[in-house]
N, C-alpha and C positions, 0 to 999 in steps of 0.2 A: 504493500500500500504506500510505499515511500514516494512513488511517482505522483500520487494524487495529493500528497500533503501540500506541495507547493501551490497547487491550484485550488485547494479547499478555501471556502469563504469563511472567514472568521466572523463570529457573531458577537461583536461588541464586548459586553461585560460577562460573557458566559464563563462559568467556572470550568466546565468540561466540554470537550468537543469529541464527538464520536464519528468516525468515518466508516461507512459500510461499502463494501465492494463485492461484486459477484464475479466468480470465476467460472465461466461457462464450461470450460474443459473439465475442470475438477467436478463440477456438478453433473456433467454428462457421464463422466467415468463412474461416479458414485451410483447413479441411477441404473446404468447399464452393467456395471461390473459385478463381480461375485456370482452368486447363484440366484440372483433375483429376489433376495430376501426382502428388499424394500417394498417391492410390489406385492409380495405375499403378506407383509404386515399391513399394507394399505387395504388389501382385500379382506383380511381378517377384521380390521376395524370397521370397514363398511358393512361386512356381513353381520358383525356383532350389533352394529347400529340397527340393522334390519330386524334382527331378533328382538331387540329392545322395543322398537317402535311397534312392530306387529303384536308383541305380547301386550303392550299397553292398550292398543286399539282393541284387541280381542277381549281384554279384561273389562274395558269400558263398555263394549258392546254386550257382554254377558250381564253386566250390571243393569243395563237399560232394558234389554230384551228378555233376559231370563233371571230376574231378580230372585235371589234365594237359592240359586243353583250352586252346589259346592264344587265349582270349577275354578281353578286358580292357575292359569297359564303364566301369570306374572312372576311368581317366585320360581316356577319351573325354568323359565328362561334365564333368570339370574343364576340359578344353581348350575345350569348347563354351562354358561360362560365361565363360572368359577371352576367347574370340573374339568373342562376341556381346554381352557386357555390359561395364560399366566395369571398369577394372583391379582396383579394390578388391574387386569381387564375385568375380573369379576367384581371388584370393589367399585371401579368406575361405572360399570354397567348398573350396579345397584343404585348408585347415587343418581345417575342420569335417568334411569327407569323410574325411580321414585319421584323425582322432580317432574317428569313428564306426566306421570299418572296423577299427581296432585294438581297439576295445571289443568288437565283434561276434566277432572272431577270437581274442580273448584274447592279443593281441600287446602288445608294449611301446608304451605310448601315445606318440605323436609320431613314430614311425618312418615310417609311411606319409604323415604330414603333410609331412615333409621331401621325400619322393619326389614327392608331388603338387604341392608348391610349385615344384619344379623343372619339372614339367610345365606348370604355370600360367605360369611365367616364360617358358618356351620358346614357349608359345602367344601370349603377349603380344608377344614379339619377332616371331613369325612372322606375326601378323595384319596388320602393316603391309606385309609382303612379299606376302602373299596378295591384299591389296586392290589392289596395283599389278599383279601378274601375272595374277590370276584375279578380276577384278571381276565380281561377280554370277554366278559360274560354279559349277556343282555340283562341279567338281574341287577347289575350295578345301577343302571338307569332307573329301575323301579324303586330300589332302595333310596337312591338320591332324591327322586321325586317325592316319595312319601315323607322323608325327613324334612325336606325343604318346605312342603306344604304344612307339615306339623308345626314347625317353628313359626311360620308366617301366621297361621290361624291362631295359635296360642297367644302370640303377641297382639294380634288384632282383638282377640277376646279380652285380654287384659286391659287394652286401651279402651275398649267399649265398656268394660265394667266400671270405669271411673265415672261416677255420676249416674249410673244406671241401676235399675232394680235387679237384685240378685237373680230373681226368677227369669228375667229377660235374657240374661247371659247364659244361664243353665239350659234354657230352651234351645239355644243355638249350638250347644255342644254335640248332640247326636248327629245332626245333619252336617254341620260345617267342619267339625273336628274329626269325628269317627268316619262318616261317609266320605268327607272330602279327602282325607288321607288315603282311604281305600281306593277311591276313584283315581286319584293322582298316581298311586303306585301301580295299579293294575291296568289302567286304560290310558289316561291322559299323558303320563310321562313316556311310556313306550311309543305312543303315536307322535308326540311332539319331538322327542329326541331322535326318533327314526327319521323324521323329515329333516331335522337339522343335520344329521349325519350324512344323509344322501346328498343334500345340497352342497355341503362342504366338500364331500368327496368329488362331486362333479366339477366344482370350481377349484379343486385342488388347494383348498385352504389348509394350511398347516396348523397342527394343534400341539399342545404341550406333551413333552415326553413323559412316560411313566416314571422316570427317575426323579422328576420334580425339579430339575435343574433350570427350569425356565425356558429351555429350548422348545422347539416345536417339531412335530413329525407329521408326515403326510397321512 
């Protein structure tokens, strides 16, 4: 950047001056070089955003068209990202997914972000256990789906119990907690995760290695 310093325009009484320059050759080599990891990361981010947005829209639609149904695609999507992608992706998905859902449902911003962060953290803890007990097994997705919905519904019931009648909260337990976890583990999680896996394989989006070192595998 030395050649540009002599032509830079000084700004009067400025305490600091910052000079930015773009090196097209270096940028081109970075984007084209290596094994294409940059574009795979971009694809993973875009696809994760698609899962987050679609899960939010699906959850909102279920709340409008099928109020009372124990279906929770929202925590399932966050748990999947935390399970199949690096840890930061799961936490980021939980925060963004919660903010988007709160905005769409006109709720207090950040409430569902906290709930989904708890789901992401539980999925991050559970994925190491699943890789030991269910390596490359379809049952892993069912267990993950059931646990994620269990954590999500329990926290929602605890939040709803504040200021509510005890009987109102207990009346929601059989449908939303027991039936909701069963439906998520046996039906919704296998279907939802199956679609996610097929799309990611078709697009060749790389996922986290079983070793947990943060890398990704095809």
